[in-house]
N, C-alpha and C positions, 0 to 999 in steps of 0.2 A: 173423077180418074175411077175408073172401075177395079176391083180387087185384081182382077186378071190383066189389067194394064198396067197397072202397078207392079205386079208380077214380072213381066214380060220386061217392064222398061228397066227393072234393079236387075235382072238373072244378066241383062247383056250387059251389064259393067265389068262382069269378069269372068270365063270360061271357068264353068261346073257349079255354079249357083244356082240353089235353087231356094225358093221365094215364097212364102206364106204369109198374107194379110188377113188379121181376124179384126174384128169390131173392137174389142176389149180383150184384155188380160189385166191381171192382179198388176202383175209385172213381168216385161218380157222375157227375162233373165229366169225366173221362176216358170214359167210356161215352158219354155225352151229346156230347160235340165229336167221337167219331169218327162221328157219326151223324147231324151237324145239317144235311148238304149239303139233305136234303130235307125237315127239321122245320119245324113252323112255328113264328111265335113264342106263345108261352104252353105249348110242350112243357115237362111237368115228368115226370123219371124221380126214380124212387125204391127202393133198394134195402134189402132188409131186413137185409142187413150187407152191410159192406166189406172185402176180403182186404185193399186196400191205401189204405185214407182218407187224403185229403191237406189238407193246410192251408198257409198260407201259407208262401214260404222254402221249399219241399221237405219241412215239419216233416209226421209221420203223424200220423193221426188216428184214435184207437180207436174201433171199430165194430163193436161185439158184436151180436147178433141178438137179438133180442124187447124192447128198452131201450132203443135209440137212432133217431132219426128221421136218415136219410140222403137228402137232396134234392137235385137240378140242378132248374133252371129256365132255359130255354134265350129270349131277350130276341132282338130285332132293333129296336135301338133308332132310333128317329127323333130321334136327338138330336146336338146339337157333341159332338165328340170332347172335349172339357174337362168335359162333365155327366159322363162314364162315372164319373170317381171317387166320383160322388154314390149309384153302387148300391150299394155295401157298405154305407154309413151308413145309406142307406134301409133296406136289410134289417133290419140290427141294430136299427132301432128298432121295425120291422115287427114282429121276434121278440121285443122287449121288451114291445109290447103284445098279442102272442099268450100269449104267458107271463102274463101276468098276466091275462087272459081265462079260461085255464086254471086257474090256481094261485090266484091273487090275489097274488101276489109280486111285487115292483118290482125286476128284475134290474139290475145296473149293467152299462154299457158300458166295454168298455175300448179305448181306442183301437188300432188302427181298427176291429177287426172280433170279438172276442170278448164275450161276456157272461157276468159271474160273478153266482153267489149267494152271499152269505156268503164272500165273498174267493174264492171255488173257481169254474173255467170248467165253464160247462153246454153254451155255445155258439159255434162258430167259424164264420166265413164266409169263402169266398173266390169271387173275383170273377174269372172271365178271360175277354178280348175279343179279337176278331179284327177287321181295318181292310181297307176296299176303298176305292182312290179318294179315299183321305183322309180318308174317314168310318169308323163303326164299322159293320161289317157284320152282327154280333152279338156278344152277351154272354152268359157261361153265368155262371148266379149258384148257386154252392154254398151248402149250408147244413146241418150239420152239430148234433145236439141229444143231449144225454144227456137223458132224458127222464124213465128210472126208473134209479136202483141197478142195475148188472148182478148178477146171479148171484154170491154171493161176493164182490162188492166190486171196486175196479179193481185191476187191479195195482198191487204196491209203488211202481212209479217215478211212478205217477200220483196217489197215494192221499192227498198234500199239497196237491195242486193241483186235482183233478178233482171236480164235483160234477155234481148229476141237478136238475131241475126239480120234481122229486116226490119225493118221502122214500118211497114204496112201491111196488112191481110193480103196475099198470094195464095190462093188455096190449091196449086201444083207446086210452088216453092218447096216442101217439103219432101216431096217424093224426088224431085232433080235433085235436091241435096243429098238424099239416100242413094242416090247412082255415083254424084260423085264421091261420096265417103268410100264407098265398097269398092269403088275403081282405084281410089287414093289409098286405102288400107292394104289391099291384093299386091298392090305393087311394092309397097314397105315390105310387109308381110313374106314375099317371096323371096327378100334380100334379107330378113331380119338379121341372120348371123353377121353380118356385115358393121351392123351400126351405124349405116350412112345417116341413118335421120336422126342420130342423138344430136349434131351440132346444131340443126336446125329448134331441137326440141329446148336444148340449153340456152342457145339465144332468143329466142322466144318467150322465156318463162322469166316472169313479172318479180321472181322472190329473191332472183339473186342480189344480194347488198344490200336487201333490206332487213329490218328487224321483224322477226317473227316471234310467235309462238307456239313451240312444239307440246302437243296436247297427246298425252298419252297414261291411259288409265284414272283419267278424270285428275291427272296431275297437269298442269300446266307452267312450262318453263322458255321465259325469255331466252332468245340466243340469236344469231347473225347468220343470215344464209351466204355462205361463202361460196359456192360452186354447186356444179352437177357433175357429177363420174359418168365416167365410158358405160356404165351400165345402170343411168339414171337414177342412182340415189344420191339426196340433198347432204351434201355438208356442210354440217353447223358451226357456230365457237359457242359456246354461254361466256357470260360474263366472267368467271373465274379462269377464263383461258382456256378449257377444255376443248377439245373439238370430236365430235362424233358423226357418224356416218350413217344416214337415215334411211331406212330401207320402207319401199312402198306396202301400206299395207301396217305397219307398225304403230302409227301415228296420224294424228290430223294435224293439219297447220296452218295458223290463223295470221296473215300479214298483221303486224300492230298498226294502229290506226285508220284500217282500212272497213272497219265494219263489218268482218267476214270472218 
């Protein structure tokens, strides 16, 4: 599919979207942030491949050409700053619904920003925000999805942890998935203050009731994941009985015994 055809397909997902497709970006989030000054709400940047894909906490994201979706969306939120932490969970639910629409498979959500199929990561989400005058001036939502298995398989260091939405290569699947994600995300985003999506985010989360490691500042602490709050914070209990509310962006989380 041509870049112009992809742009038309994706722009049709929701009124007001502007879509640009590029062959390569270091990271779509990085490229979009460099250009956002004059770009409108709903501007979407897609790269066919990334040379330096990024995840949370500075992690890399494997981004080969042909089999993955690498997309960033510029938002200019009319929201209280406290609502911004809902963007990533809302996107996780949108991607989950889009994956179901495309493949019929229900993915699990791993708090706060990963989606898993069969215990393997198929999607990572990264939201970055800028502020002005005490409010949010912009948010860049980055979504990376392994849509099909890469030729030759995943690199050795990822083979036990990474998966794909579809079992076989489909050259057009990533564009269909992008259209579905954008449609599903803006449906949720338009009603974000109502938090209707949180129930699905909680029910689809694979961490509740599991032993996890809370990793912060290089220190790992075992805990039991108890629940997810209405604002999508993770509630945990430590072995000494102390309970804590963990907010997105503060920590990394590893499910104990899951190898990730």
